[in-house]
C-alpha positions as CSV (number, residue, x, y, z in Angstrom):
1,X,-14.8,1.4,100.9
2,X,-11.9,1.6,103.4
3,X,-14.1,3.2,106.0
4,X,-16.5,0.3,106.0
5,X,-15.7,-2.4,108.6
6,X,-17.6,-5.0,106.5
7,X,-15.2,-4.4,103.6
8,X,-12.1,-4.6,105.7
9,X,-11.6,-8.3,106.6
10,X,-9.1,-7.7,109.4
11,X,-7.2,-4.9,111.0
12,X,-4.4,-5.8,108.6
13,X,-5.1,-3.7,105.5
14,X,-3.3,-6.1,103.2
15,X,-6.3,-8.5,103.5
16,X,-9.6,-7.3,102.1
17,X,-13.0,-9.0,101.9
18,X,-14.3,-7.8,98.6
19,X,-17.5,-9.8,98.6
20,X,-19.5,-6.9,100.2
21,X,-20.8,-4.6,97.4
22,X,-20.8,-1.5,99.6
23,X,-23.2,1.3,100.3
24,X,-22.5,3.0,97.0
25,X,-23.8,0.0,95.0
26,X,-26.8,-0.4,97.3
27,X,-27.7,3.3,96.9
28,X,-27.2,3.0,93.1
29,X,-29.6,0.0,93.1
30,X,-32.2,2.1,94.9
31,X,-31.8,4.9,92.4
32,X,-32.3,2.4,89.5
33,X,-35.2,0.7,91.2
34,X,-37.0,4.0,91.7
35,X,-36.5,5.2,88.2
36,X,-39.2,4.4,85.6
37,X,-36.9,2.7,83.1
38,X,-34.9,0.8,85.8
39,X,-38.0,-0.9,87.3
40,X,-37.8,-3.6,84.6
41,X,-34.8,-5.2,86.4
42,X,-35.8,-4.4,89.9
43,X,-36.4,-8.0,90.9
44,X,-33.0,-9.1,89.5
45,X,-31.2,-6.3,91.5
46,X,-33.0,-7.4,94.7
47,X,-32.1,-11.0,94.1
48,X,-28.5,-10.0,93.7
49,X,-28.6,-7.9,96.9
50,X,-30.1,-10.9,98.8
51,X,-27.1,-13.0,97.8
52,X,-23.6,-13.1,99.2
53,X,-22.0,-9.7,99.7
54,X,-25.4,-8.0,99.5
55,X,-27.6,-6.1,101.9
56,X,-27.4,-8.7,104.7
57,X,-23.6,-8.1,104.9
58,X,-24.1,-4.5,105.9
59,X,-23.4,-4.1,109.6
60,X,-24.9,-0.5,109.6
61,X,-21.8,1.0,111.1
62,X,-22.6,4.2,109.2
63,X,-19.0,5.0,108.5
64,X,-19.9,5.4,104.8
65,X,-22.1,8.5,105.7
66,X,-19.3,10.1,107.7
67,X,-16.8,9.9,104.8
68,X,-19.1,10.4,101.8
69,X,-17.8,13.6,100.1
70,X,-21.2,14.2,98.4
71,X,-23.2,13.8,101.7
72,X,-25.4,11.2,100.1
73,X,-27.8,9.6,102.7
74,X,-26.4,6.1,102.2
75,X,-27.9,4.6,105.4
76,X,-31.4,5.8,104.2
77,X,-30.8,3.9,100.9
78,X,-29.6,0.9,102.8
79,X,-32.7,0.9,104.9
80,X,-35.1,1.3,101.9
81,X,-33.4,-1.4,99.9
82,X,-33.2,-3.7,103.0
83,X,-37.0,-3.4,103.4
84,X,-37.6,-3.9,99.7
85,X,-35.3,-6.9,99.6
86,X,-37.1,-8.4,102.6
87,X,-40.5,-8.0,101.0
88,X,-39.2,-9.4,97.8
89,X,-37.8,-12.5,99.6
90,X,-41.1,-13.0,101.4
91,X,-43.0,-12.8,98.1
92,X,-40.6,-15.2,96.5
93,X,-41.0,-17.6,99.4
94,X,-44.8,-17.5,99.1
95,X,-44.5,-18.0,95.3
96,X,-42.4,-21.1,95.9
97,X,-39.3,-19.7,94.1
């Protein structure tokens, strides 16, 4: 999380903005949403990621990819979830929710 400029509120490391969930949580949501048993709560996860600290708070600095020790394609997950969240928001808007 320290590599992410959206997580670090200021240059002063004693002040942190902890509302952003981070790339790891977004990637985990993608994993759960793509899994057969996780699809049941897909809409709830997308609703949560559309809220404060969710996908819209990602500035796509891609520092998470540079420091990830497992070489997980985090920005790919952020892109996939961002698209899914956008389509979900549009569907909710047309449904009047």
